[in-house]
C-alpha positions in Angstrom: 0.1 0.0 0.2 3.0 2.5 1.1 4.9 1.6 -2.2 1.7 2.2 -4.7 1.1 5.4 -2.1 4.0 6.6 -2.7 4.4 6.6 -6.5 1.0 8.5 -7.0 2.1 11.5 -4.7 5.1 11.1 -6.7 2.7 11.5 -10.4 -0.9 12.8 -9.1 -0.3 15.0 -5.9 -3.1 17.5 -7.0 -6.1 13.8 -7.1 -4.4 12.9 -4.1 -4.0 15.8 -1.2 -6.3 18.4 -0.6 -6.3 21.8 2.0 -8.2 24.3 2.2 -6.0 27.4 4.7 -6.2 27.4 7.5 -6.5 23.8 7.9 -2.9 23.0 9.2 -3.8 23.0 12.9 -6.4 19.7 12.7 -4.3 18.1 10.7 -1.1 18.8 12.4 -3.9 17.1 15.4 -3.9 14.0 13.3 0.0 13.8 12.0 1.3 13.8 15.9 -1.9 10.7 16.8 -0.6 9.0 13.9 3.8 9.3 14.5 2.4 8.5 18.5 1.1 5.5 17.2 3.3 4.2 15.0 6.3 5.0 17.7 4.9 2.8 20.3 5.0 0.3 17.5 8.4 0.9 17.0 8.1 2.4 13.3 9.7 5.8 12.1 7.5 8.3 12.0 10.4 10.3 10.1 8.5 13.2 7.8 8.7 16.1 5.5 7.9 19.1 7.7 7.9 21.2 4.3 4.7 18.9 3.9 1.4 19.7 4.5 0.7 17.8 7.6 -1.9 15.6 6.3 0.2 15.0 3.6 2.7 14.0 5.8 0.5 11.5 7.8 -0.8 10.2 4.9 2.9 9.2 4.0 3.5 7.1 7.0 -0.1 4.9 6.9 -1.6 2.7 4.2 -5.3 4.6 5.2 -6.3 7.3 3.1 -7.0 10.0 5.8 -10.3 13.0 5.3 -10.3 15.7 7.9 -13.5 17.2 8.6 -13.9 20.4 10.6 -17.9 21.4 12.4 -18.2 25.0 10.8 -21.4 27.8 10.7 -22.4 25.6 7.3 -21.9 22.2 8.9 -19.3 20.1 8.9 -17.0 20.4 6.1 -14.0 18.9 4.2 -10.7 21.0 4.6 -7.7 18.6 4.3 -7.8 15.2 2.8 -4.9 12.5 1.7 -6.6 9.8 -0.6 -4.6 7.5 -2.8 -7.8 5.4 -2.8 -11.0 5.8 -3.9 -13.5 4.2 -4.8 -14.6 5.9 -7.6 -15.1 9.3 -6.4 -13.3 12.5 -7.1 -11.8 14.2 -4.3 -10.5 17.7 -5.2 -14.9 18.2 -6.1 -15.2 17.4 -2.2 -12.9 20.0 -0.8 -14.9 22.7 1.0 -17.8 21.1 0.9 -19.9 19.8 3.8 -20.7 16.6 4.6 -24.3 17.0 2.9 -22.6 18.2 -0.3 -19.6 15.6 -0.3 -22.8 12.8 -0.1 -25.4 14.5 -2.2 -25.0 10.8 -4.8 -26.3 8.6 -2.0 -29.5 7.6 -2.7 -31.7 8.2 0.4 -28.9 10.4 2.4 -31.0 14.0 2.1 -34.4 12.3 3.0 -33.2 9.4 5.6 -29.6 9.8 6.5 -27.9 13.2 6.5 -29.7 14.4 9.6 -28.2 11.8 11.4 -25.0 11.4 10.4 -24.8 15.3 11.4 -26.3 14.8 14.6 -23.8 11.7 15.2 -21.2 13.9 14.6 -21.9 16.6 17.2 -22.3 14.1 19.5 -19.5 12.1 18.8 -16.9 12.4 22.5 -13.4 14.2 21.6 -11.2 11.3 21.5 -13.6 8.8 20.8 -12.4 6.0 18.3 -15.9 4.0 15.5 -16.2 2.8 12.8 -18.6 1.4 10.2 -17.9 -0.9 6.9 -18.7 -0.3 3.2 -18.9 -2.0 0.6 -18.9 -2.2 -2.9 -18.6 -5.0 -6.3 -15.8 -3.6 -8.6 -14.3 -5.3 -12.1 -11.1 -3.7 -11.0 -9.1 -5.7 -8.3 -6.9 -1.8 -8.3 -6.1 0.2 -5.4 -7.3 3.4 -7.1 -10.3 3.4 -8.4 -10.7 7.0 -10.2 -14.1 8.2 -11.2 -15.3 7.1 -14.8 -15.5 10.1 -17.6 -19.1 7.6 -18.2 -20.7 5.2 -16.2 -21.4 2.0 -17.7 -23.4 -0.9 -16.2 -21.7 -3.5 -14.9 -21.9 -6.5 -17.8 -21.8 -10.3 -15.9 -18.4 -12.1 -16.5 -18.0 -14.9 -17.6 -15.9 -16.3 -14.3 -17.4 -13.9 -11.9 -15.7 -15.6 -8.7 -12.2 -14.3 -10.1 -13.1 -11.5 -12.3 -15.7 -9.9 -10.1 -13.9 -8.3 -6.4 -15.5 -7.5 -3.2 -14.1 -4.7 -2.0 -14.6 -3.5 1.4 -13.7 0.0 3.8 -13.4 0.2 6.9 -13.9 4.1 8.0 -12.5 4.9 10.6 -13.2 8.2 12.1 -11.8 9.9 15.8 -13.1 13.4 17.1 -9.9 15.6 17.7 -9.6 16.6 21.4 -7.4 19.6 21.1 -9.3 20.7 18.1 -12.8 19.3 19.1 -14.7 20.8 15.9 -12.6 18.5 13.7 -13.0 15.0 13.1 -10.6 12.9 11.3 -11.8 9.8 8.6 -9.4 6.8 8.5 -10.5 4.1 6.0 -8.2 1.2 4.7 -9.2 -0.7 1.9 -9.0 -4.7 1.2 -10.2 -6.7 -2.0 -11.2 -10.2 -2.3 -12.1 -12.2 -5.7 -15.7 -13.9 -4.7 -13.7 -16.9 -4.8 -11.9 -16.5 -1.3 -15.1 -15.3 0.1 -17.6 -17.7 -1.8 -17.7 -20.5 1.7 -17.0 -18.3 4.8 -18.9 -15.5 6.9 -18.2 -12.7 4.0 -19.6 -14.8 1.4 -22.5 -15.3 3.3 -23.1 -11.3 5.1 -22.3 -10.7 1.2 -24.7 -12.7 -0.1 -27.8 -11.2 2.6 -26.7 -8.2 1.5 -26.9 -8.4 -1.8 -30.3 -10.1 -1.7 -31.4 -6.7 0.8 -30.5 -3.5 -0.4 -33.1 -2.0 -2.4 -33.4 -1.2 -5.9 -31.6 2.7 -5.4 -29.1 1.5 -3.2 -28.1 -1.6 -5.8 -28.5 1.1 -9.4 -26.2 3.6 -7.0 -23.7 0.7 -6.5 -23.7 0.1 -10.1 -24.6 -4.3 -9.5 -28.4 -3.8 -10.1 -27.8 -4.8 -13.8 -26.3 -7.7 -12.5 -27.8 -8.9 -9.1 -30.1 -11.2 -9.7 -27.9 -13.2 -12.0 -25.1 -12.6 -9.4 -27.1 -14.2 -6.7 -28.4 -17.2 -8.9 -24.2 -18.0 -9.2 -23.7 -17.4 -5.5 -26.5 -19.7 -4.4 -25.0 -22.5 -7.1 -21.5 -21.9 -6.0 -22.1 -22.0 -2.1 -24.2 -25.2 -3.1 -21.5 -27.7 -5.1 
């Protein structure tokens, strides 16, 4: 992960690191937290002091890092180091509120946004929480850029090896020294479907695939293959 990060930061820095003026203080606290954790485990934490602190912190870990700060208009993305997005554009999210960032997500504005904002407002400084997120993709790459044009997913001849479950562990911590800021740390995991069919992860994925609403399945670009994939999973797990 870190080797691929280094290559991306050397060639596509502007696509991977963003920050607004005044974001340094909260990002500096994130850097100190990262360095303290790594130092405790005996890992070198030397960084280039000329870098923005979110850039420096991102180079030390495999996770992507996103700092949100509470302003009058809501929780706003003020700095981030994101090398491994799942088909979204970081630059377009800078200085946007949580609601604006998640505008494409089905049901977010009507059902989810208020709950998320209230959760962030009530999250205690220093507390760490996490949530999972998943996608089904036909590309095992770590960095999945936003395509210029979306094409419906086509069911492949060998779904077990050609389709990948891409899972994100999204951790968030409210900062202590800057309690009007919170940091997301996102770690990407990937498995070809054939590797998870017969374990608990495969079972959970099959249940989720069947249960998600049509608009969410369409947003994840799997509605076009969902029924066929469900039948394949049922047949493959039973064989």
